[in-house]
C-alpha positions, 0 to 999 in steps of 0.5 A: 782309216780302215773303218772309213774305207770299210764303211764306204765299201759297205755303203756302195754295196748297199746302194748297188743292191738297192739300185739293182732291186729298184731298176732291175738288171735289164736296161729299159726297153731292151729285150733279149732275143727269143730264138726258134725252139720248136718248128713244125712243117705244115701243109699249104692250109696250115694243117699238120702233115699226117704221120705214117709209121713215124714219118710225115708224108704229104701226098699231092696230085699234080694239078697245074695252075701255071703255064710256060708258053715259051717252053710249052710246060705246065707248073703247079705251085705249092706253099709250105707253112711252118708253126714256130714255138708252138705254145711258147713266146713268139721268136724275135726273128722268124727266119727259116730255110727250106731245102729239098732233093734236086730231081731232074726230068730226064726227058728235058734235063729241067728240075722237077721241083724248084723254089719259087723265085729262087727263094729258099726262105719262103716255102713256095715251090714250083713243080714242073709237069713230068714229060713223057712218063713211060713206067709206073715209077715215072708217074710219081716223084718222092722227095724229102722237104726239110725246114730249118731255123735260120735265126742264129739260135740252136738249129731246129728242123722238121721234115716230111716226105713229099710224094707227087702223083703226075696222073697215074691211072691204074 
């Protein structure tokens, strides 16, 4: 009896090893998720943002391309892009979130920069013209733009300093 039980267990182990060897450990057509492992914030044209003293800085001149007739204001659109898992496998879920400092124009209490359509996942920004700049500092806006992975894996992020020139002339 003991020999037959040992023989049955031995046969089950051999059959189990043979099945795993033949079919593998993963069920067919089911793949594990690939998470975002690296993320790089890029400019509107897909180019890397230049680093100065170890910090990424993007300088923009305000060039309006939208006009709000109701409020008589001009806006500029800007679109950030990202590079995900450079040189690695493409992530299963490419969800990212952009965040930035909220800056208010003291002249009209409206935000100077806001996400297009209120969507923080697209990288699209609306930059409002600055009304009534008085000092040299009023002609410039500096803020940090950060992009973070939002795919359920370990969080990774990248950021840059965005400096907008609203037309200062020396």
